[in-house]
C-alpha positions as CSV (number, residue, x, y, z in Angstrom):
1,M,48.9,56.9,-41.1
2,K,49.5,53.6,-39.5
3,T,49.4,55.1,-36.1
4,L,45.9,56.5,-36.8
5,Q,44.5,53.1,-37.9
6,E,45.9,51.4,-34.9
7,S,44.4,53.9,-32.5
8,Q,40.9,53.5,-34.2
9,K,41.2,49.7,-33.8
10,R,42.0,50.1,-30.1
11,L,38.9,52.3,-29.7
12,V,36.7,49.7,-31.4
13,R,38.0,47.0,-29.1
14,K,37.4,49.1,-26.0
15,R,33.8,49.8,-27.2
16,F,33.2,46.1,-27.9
17,T,34.5,45.0,-24.5
18,A,32.5,47.7,-22.7
19,E,29.2,46.8,-24.5
20,S,29.7,43.1,-23.9
21,C,30.4,43.7,-20.2
22,H,27.4,46.0,-19.9
23,R,25.2,43.2,-21.4
24,S,26.6,40.5,-19.1
25,L,26.1,42.7,-16.1
26,N,22.4,43.3,-16.8
27,N,21.4,40.4,-14.5
28,S,24.2,41.0,-12.1
29,K,24.2,42.8,-8.8
30,Y,27.0,44.7,-7.1
31,D,27.9,44.5,-3.4
32,E,29.2,47.8,-2.2
33,K,30.7,46.5,0.9
34,T,32.9,43.8,-0.7
35,G,33.1,45.1,-4.2
36,Q,32.0,41.8,-5.7
37,V,29.6,41.2,-8.6
38,Y,27.2,38.3,-8.3
39,I,24.1,36.9,-10.1
40,E,21.0,35.7,-8.3
41,T,19.1,32.6,-9.6
42,Q,16.0,30.7,-8.4
43,V,16.1,26.9,-8.3
44,S,13.0,24.9,-7.5
45,F,13.3,21.8,-5.3
46,W,11.0,19.3,-3.5
47,G,10.6,19.9,0.2
48,S,11.5,17.0,2.4
49,S,8.5,16.9,4.7
50,D,5.6,14.5,5.2
51,K,3.2,17.2,6.5
52,D,0.3,16.0,4.3
53,W,1.2,12.3,4.1
54,E,-2.3,11.1,4.9
55,Y,-3.6,12.7,1.7
56,R,-1.0,11.0,-0.6
57,T,-2.8,8.5,-2.8
58,H,-0.2,5.8,-3.1
59,A,-1.4,3.1,-0.7
60,M,-3.3,-0.1,-1.5
61,P,-6.1,-1.7,0.4
62,Y,-5.5,-4.8,2.5
63,M,-7.8,-7.1,0.6
64,D,-10.3,-7.2,-2.2
65,S,-12.9,-4.5,-1.7
66,L,-15.6,-5.8,-4.0
67,S,-19.0,-6.2,-2.4
68,T,-20.7,-9.6,-2.4
69,T,-23.3,-8.7,-5.0
70,E,-20.6,-7.6,-7.4
71,I,-18.5,-10.7,-6.8
72,Q,-21.4,-13.0,-7.5
73,K,-22.4,-11.1,-10.7
74,A,-18.8,-11.0,-12.0
75,P,-17.8,-13.8,-14.4
76,K,-15.2,-16.3,-13.5
77,T,-12.7,-14.8,-15.9
78,G,-12.8,-11.5,-14.0
79,L,-14.4,-8.2,-14.4
80,K,-14.4,-6.8,-17.9
81,K,-14.8,-3.2,-18.8
82,E,-17.4,-2.4,-21.4
83,K,-16.4,-0.2,-24.2
84,Q,-18.6,2.9,-24.5
85,K,-19.4,4.4,-27.9
86,G,-19.9,8.1,-28.5
87,T,-19.4,10.9,-26.1
88,R,-19.0,10.3,-22.4
89,S,-22.0,10.4,-20.1
90,L,-22.5,12.9,-17.4
91,W,-22.2,10.1,-14.8
92,S,-18.7,9.2,-15.9
93,T,-17.6,12.8,-16.2
94,T,-18.8,13.5,-12.7
95,L,-17.2,10.4,-11.3
96,D,-13.8,11.3,-12.8
97,A,-14.1,14.8,-11.2
98,I,-14.9,13.3,-7.8
99,I,-11.9,10.8,-8.1
100,A,-9.6,13.6,-9.1
101,N,-10.5,15.6,-6.0
102,V,-11.0,12.6,-3.7
103,S,-8.8,14.1,-1.0
104,D,-11.3,16.9,-0.6
105,L,-14.1,14.6,0.5
106,S,-15.3,14.8,4.1
107,L,-17.2,12.6,6.4
108,Q,-20.2,14.9,6.4
109,S,-20.4,14.8,2.6
110,L,-20.4,11.0,2.5
111,E,-23.1,10.7,5.1
112,L,-25.4,12.7,2.8
113,M,-24.9,10.3,-0.1
114,P,-26.9,7.1,-0.7
115,L,-25.2,3.9,0.4
116,K,-25.0,2.4,-3.1
117,L,-23.3,5.5,-4.3
118,V,-20.7,5.4,-1.4
119,E,-20.0,1.8,-2.2
120,F,-19.6,2.5,-5.9
121,L,-17.2,5.4,-5.1
122,W,-15.2,3.2,-2.8
123,N,-14.8,0.4,-5.4
124,T,-13.8,2.9,-8.0
125,I,-11.2,4.5,-5.8
126,V,-9.6,1.2,-4.9
127,Q,-9.5,0.1,-8.6
128,K,-7.8,3.3,-9.6
129,S,-5.3,3.1,-6.7
130,C,-6.5,6.5,-5.3
131,L,-6.6,5.3,-1.7
132,C,-5.0,7.2,1.2
133,L,-5.4,7.2,4.9
134,H,-7.8,10.1,4.9
135,V,-10.1,8.6,2.3
136,W,-10.0,5.2,4.0
137,S,-10.9,6.6,7.4
138,I,-14.0,8.5,6.2
139,F,-15.2,5.6,4.0
140,S,-14.6,3.0,6.7
141,T,-16.5,5.1,9.2
142,T,-19.5,5.7,6.8
143,L,-19.7,2.1,5.6
144,L,-19.4,0.6,9.0
145,R,-22.2,2.8,10.4
146,R,-24.5,1.7,7.6
147,D,-23.7,-2.0,8.0
148,S,-22.3,-2.2,4.4
149,S,-21.1,-5.5,2.9
150,T,-17.9,-4.0,1.6
151,I,-14.9,-5.7,3.3
152,G,-11.9,-3.7,2.0
153,M,-12.6,-0.9,4.5
154,L,-11.8,-3.2,7.5
155,R,-8.0,-3.1,7.0
156,Y,-5.5,-0.5,5.8
157,R,-1.7,-0.6,5.6
158,E,1.0,1.8,4.5
159,T,4.8,1.9,4.7
160,I,6.8,5.1,4.8
161,P,10.4,3.9,4.2
162,T,12.1,7.2,4.9
163,P,10.1,9.4,7.3
164,Q,11.0,13.1,6.9
165,S,8.9,14.6,9.7
166,P,8.6,14.3,13.5
167,L,6.6,11.5,14.9
168,Q,3.8,13.8,15.9
169,T,3.1,14.5,12.3
170,Y,2.1,10.9,11.7
171,T,0.3,10.3,15.0
172,Q,-2.0,13.3,14.5
173,A,-3.4,11.7,11.4
174,L,-3.7,8.3,13.1
175,M,-5.6,9.6,16.1
176,S,-9.4,8.9,16.4
177,K,-10.8,10.0,19.8
178,N,-14.2,8.5,18.9
179,F,-12.5,5.1,18.1
180,D,-13.8,5.1,14.6
181,F,-10.7,3.0,13.8
182,I,-7.8,1.5,15.8
183,T,-4.1,1.9,15.0
184,G,-1.2,-0.4,14.8
185,L,2.2,1.5,14.7
186,T,5.5,-0.1,13.7
187,I,8.7,2.0,14.0
188,T,12.0,0.8,12.5
189,V,13.9,4.1,12.5
190,P,15.5,6.0,15.4
191,V,13.1,8.3,17.1
192,P,13.9,10.7,20.0
193,V,12.6,9.7,23.4
194,P,10.5,12.9,23.9
195,E,8.6,12.1,20.7
196,L,8.0,8.6,21.8
197,M,6.6,9.9,25.1
198,N,3.9,11.7,23.1
199,L,2.5,8.4,22.1
200,T,0.4,8.6,25.3
201,K,-1.9,10.9,23.4
202,L,-2.7,8.3,20.8
203,V,-5.7,6.8,22.6
204,N,-6.7,4.4,19.8
205,L,-3.3,2.7,19.7
206,V,-3.8,-1.0,19.9
207,A,-0.3,-2.3,18.9
208,L,3.2,-0.7,19.2
209,E,6.3,-2.2,17.7
210,I,9.7,-0.5,18.0
211,L,12.5,-2.4,16.2
212,H,16.0,-1.0,16.4
213,Q,18.1,-2.2,13.4
214,G,21.5,-0.9,14.5
215,D,23.7,-1.6,17.4
216,P,21.6,-2.5,20.5
217,C,23.9,-0.5,22.7
218,R,23.1,2.7,20.7
219,S,19.4,2.4,21.1
220,L,17.7,5.2,23.1
221,I,14.8,3.0,24.4
222,S,15.2,2.0,28.0
223,D,13.3,1.0,31.1
224,H,12.7,4.7,31.9
225,L,10.5,5.1,28.8
226,V,8.5,2.0,29.7
227,K,8.1,3.3,33.2
228,A,7.0,6.7,32.0
229,W,4.4,5.1,29.8
230,S,3.1,2.9,32.6
231,I,2.8,5.9,35.0
232,S,0.8,7.8,32.3
233,A,-1.4,4.7,31.8
234,S,-2.2,4.3,35.5
235,Q,-2.6,8.0,36.3
236,E,-3.8,9.7,33.1
237,A,-5.7,6.9,31.5
238,S,-3.3,6.6,28.5
239,F,-3.1,3.5,26.3
240,P,-6.7,2.4,27.1
241,I,-6.8,-0.3,24.4
242,L,-3.0,-1.1,23.9
243,R,-2.8,-4.9,23.6
244,I,0.6,-5.5,22.1
245,I,4.1,-4.0,22.8
246,K,7.0,-5.4,20.9
247,L,10.6,-4.1,21.6
248,W,13.5,-5.6,19.6
249,N,17.2,-4.9,19.9
250,H,17.2,-2.5,22.8
251,R,20.1,-3.2,25.3
252,E,18.7,-0.8,27.9
253,I,15.5,-2.8,28.2
254,T,16.0,-5.1,31.2
255,F,13.9,-7.2,33.6
256,R,13.0,-4.1,35.5
257,S,10.5,-3.1,32.9
258,L,8.4,-6.2,33.8
259,A,7.4,-4.4,37.0
260,C,5.7,-1.7,34.9
261,I,3.8,-3.7,32.2
262,D,1.0,-4.6,34.6
263,N,-0.1,-0.9,34.7
264,F,-1.2,-1.1,31.1
265,P,-5.0,-1.9,31.4
266,A,-5.3,-3.9,28.2
267,L,-1.8,-5.2,27.6
268,A,-1.8,-8.9,26.7
269,I,1.5,-9.4,24.8
270,Y,4.9,-8.1,25.8
271,E,7.5,-9.3,23.3
272,I,11.2,-8.8,23.9
273,R,14.2,-9.7,21.6
274,G,17.8,-8.7,21.8
275,C,17.5,-7.2,25.3
276,D,19.1,-7.8,28.7
277,F,16.8,-10.2,30.6
278,D,18.0,-12.5,33.4
279,D,15.4,-12.4,36.1
280,Y,11.6,-13.0,36.0
281,S,10.8,-13.1,39.7
282,V,9.0,-9.8,39.4
283,L,6.1,-11.5,37.5
284,A,5.2,-13.9,40.3
285,G,1.5,-13.6,41.1
286,T,0.8,-11.0,38.4
287,G,-0.8,-13.4,35.9
288,W,2.0,-13.0,33.3
289,T,3.5,-16.2,31.8
290,L,6.6,-16.7,29.7
291,Q,6.0,-18.6,26.4
292,E,8.2,-19.6,23.6
293,S,5.7,-18.8,20.9
294,V,2.4,-17.0,20.8
295,E,0.6,-18.7,18.0
296,P,0.0,-22.2,19.5
297,Y,-0.9,-20.7,22.8
298,F,-3.4,-18.2,21.5
299,D,-4.8,-20.6,18.9
300,L,-5.6,-23.1,21.6
301,E,-7.3,-20.4,23.7
302,C,-9.3,-19.1,20.8
303,E,-10.4,-22.5,19.4
304,R,-13.7,-22.9,21.3
305,P,-14.8,-19.2,20.9
306,R,-13.9,-19.2,17.2
307,K,-15.9,-22.4,16.6
308,H,-18.9,-21.0,18.3
309,E,-18.7,-17.7,16.4
310,F,-18.0,-19.4,13.1
311,L,-21.2,-21.5,13.5
312,Q,-23.2,-18.5,14.5
313,A,-21.8,-16.5,11.5
314,C,-22.5,-19.3,9.1
315,K,-26.2,-19.4,10.2
316,E,-26.5,-15.6,9.8
317,I,-24.8,-15.4,6.4
318,R,-26.8,-13.5,3.8
319,V,-26.2,-12.6,0.2
320,G,-24.8,-9.2,1.3
321,N,-22.6,-10.7,4.1
322,T,-20.4,-13.3,2.4
323,M,-16.7,-12.7,1.7
324,S,-14.3,-12.9,-1.2
325,T,-12.0,-15.9,-1.1
326,H,-9.0,-13.9,-2.1
327,R,-6.4,-13.6,0.7
328,V,-3.4,-11.2,0.7
329,M,-0.6,-12.1,3.0
330,S,1.4,-9.0,4.0
331,W,3.6,-7.7,6.8
332,D,0.7,-6.7,8.9
333,Y,-1.2,-10.0,8.7
334,K,0.4,-11.5,11.8
335,L,-0.2,-8.3,13.8
336,H,-3.9,-7.9,13.1
337,K,-4.3,-11.7,13.7
338,L,-2.9,-11.3,17.2
339,I,-5.1,-8.3,17.8
340,D,-8.2,-10.3,16.9
341,Q,-7.1,-13.2,19.0
342,V,-6.7,-11.0,22.1
343,G,-10.1,-9.6,21.4
344,I,-11.6,-13.1,21.2
345,I,-10.0,-14.3,24.5
346,R,-10.9,-11.1,26.4
347,K,-14.2,-10.6,24.6
348,N,-13.1,-7.0,23.6
349,F,-13.5,-5.9,27.2
350,D,-11.0,-3.0,26.6
351,L,-13.1,-1.6,23.8
352,E,-16.3,-1.8,25.7
353,R,-14.7,-0.1,28.6
354,V,-14.0,3.0,26.5
355,G,-17.6,3.0,25.1
356,V,-17.1,1.1,21.9
357,K,-19.2,-2.0,21.2
358,P,-17.7,-3.9,18.2
359,K,-20.1,-5.3,15.7
360,N,-20.6,-8.9,14.9
361,R,-17.6,-10.7,13.4
362,V,-17.6,-11.8,9.8
363,V,-16.4,-15.0,8.1
364,Y,-13.3,-14.5,5.9
365,V,-11.7,-17.6,4.3
366,N,-12.9,-20.0,7.1
367,E,-11.7,-17.5,9.8
368,I,-13.5,-15.0,12.0
369,M,-12.4,-11.4,11.4
370,S,-13.3,-8.5,13.5
371,R,-15.4,-5.7,12.0
372,M,-13.3,-3.0,13.8
373,P,-11.4,-1.0,11.2
374,L,-7.6,-1.3,11.7
375,A,-4.9,0.9,10.2
376,C,-1.3,-0.4,10.3
377,I,1.4,2.1,9.6
378,R,5.1,1.3,9.4
379,L,7.7,4.1,9.7
380,G,11.0,3.0,8.3
381,P,12.2,0.1,6.1
382,S,11.2,-3.5,6.5
383,N,12.8,-5.6,9.3
384,S,16.3,-6.8,8.5
385,L,17.2,-8.2,11.9
386,A,18.7,-11.7,12.2
387,P,16.6,-14.3,14.0
388,E,17.2,-14.3,17.8
389,P,15.6,-16.0,20.8
390,T,12.4,-14.1,21.7
391,K,10.9,-13.7,25.1
392,L,7.1,-13.6,25.1
393,F,5.2,-12.5,28.1
394,L,1.5,-13.2,27.8
395,K,-1.5,-12.5,30.0
396,K,-5.1,-13.7,29.4
397,Q,-6.8,-11.4,32.0
398,N,-7.2,-7.7,31.8
399,S,-4.9,-5.6,34.1
400,I,-7.7,-3.3,35.5
401,Q,-6.3,-1.0,38.2
402,K,-8.5,0.0,41.1
403,G,-7.7,3.7,40.5
404,Y,-8.1,3.5,36.8
405,I,-9.6,6.7,35.4
406,R,-12.2,6.4,32.7
407,P,-11.3,8.4,29.6
408,K,-13.1,11.7,29.3
409,F,-14.3,11.1,25.7
410,S,-16.2,8.0,26.8
411,E,-18.1,9.7,29.7
412,T,-19.8,12.3,27.5
413,K,-20.4,9.9,24.6
414,K,-24.0,9.0,25.7
415,T,-26.0,11.5,27.6
416,D,-29.7,12.3,28.0
417,A,-29.4,15.3,25.8
418,S,-28.0,13.3,22.9
419,Q,-31.0,10.9,22.7
420,P,-33.1,13.2,20.4
421,K,-30.1,13.5,18.1
422,E,-29.8,9.7,18.0
423,R,-33.5,9.4,17.1
424,Q,-33.2,12.0,14.4
425,R,-30.2,10.2,13.0
426,T,-32.1,6.9,12.9
427,T,-35.0,8.5,11.0
428,R,-32.6,10.0,8.5
429,T,-30.9,6.7,7.9
430,R,-34.3,5.1,7.3
431,K,-35.1,7.8,4.7
432,K,-31.7,7.2,3.1
433,R,-32.3,3.5,2.8
434,K,-35.6,4.1,1.0
435,L,-33.9,6.6,-1.2
436,D,-31.2,4.0,-1.9
437,E,-33.8,1.5,-3.2
438,L,-35.1,4.2,-5.5
439,L,-31.7,5.2,-6.9
440,H,-30.6,1.6,-7.2
441,E,-33.0,1.2,-10.2
442,F,-31.0,3.8,-12.2
443,Y,-27.7,1.8,-12.0
């Protein structure tokens, strides 16, 4: 009798273990080659790529973007939001829908909107921190063409501490063949030399800074790269408006690179730090001078032109042309100040040569600021290099080569066939201005 009960218990145990194994193997797979049983699972993760970095809304504007009329109407204590009672209006609902899909806006859609509406959208985007490079570029182009009094669109800055994509991914978004804006690029992370060579395609590059924060002997930047850039500048019309080159902590940059910098047509500042320099005889008769600091030298050169432009701007100041007195000092302030100073000394000859005529400068906190939109992008963390002696090579005159090739995009910019389009565009803008005055009554 005992043997029968023990055998039944054994059968129950076998059935239990078989059923449990069958349940556990429902989500399993069997490999016939190896005889192993495995389970497949799906895990979601964030991709490490900056493919659409220009649409990420995490950047802040350079300065206060409020227009003059809003600044004057605002009380001294600051702008206060009025509390609305009842249901939301159709205007506020539509505005929230536009802000939520601000990355889908295009330049063509903004050109069809009235100026007052474009300015209102810009101020709302800035206040809600929804600004990105794409949004800034289309708004700055539209507002500048219509002579808007909004000043926040003149400057843009963004820092990408850990770049996850090749350099071309960032330069494609920074390129503007029509020079709707100019670009200042700062690189503080190692970048392969072939990718740096592709910077010759960035025609609107006005300032280039490459700072190596590791061992200078391990830097890949050398005289060969500077020479390749100079050959492309002289033969293929690359870097037509490049005014500033800053190379820090590159041991392979030597005095031999000085023989190449004169091939850049618009270069005015060549700043070297932590490099191997011991001979400057190559610069004899080229117009380049060695200075200890750039600020006193350029401030003295810009003193008279700035005084004249400041007086002219003060005479022409209108209600819609004054500036906010709020100044924001950031990492790109010194860079865009040098760019403006070079433009004052050389009268923006490089921009005029490529077919761009900068508009009148504006007064901003007792200073003259260019109305050319500038985007400064930094790839990598902030500069952590120790202070070292800096060698500054400056040149006041333009380095115009006899065989300099005029860029293709500037040759076809103004033709006889484009005159009717320009007339049609002017008539449209006049109609829009009249429509703006009508719609302004509804605000």
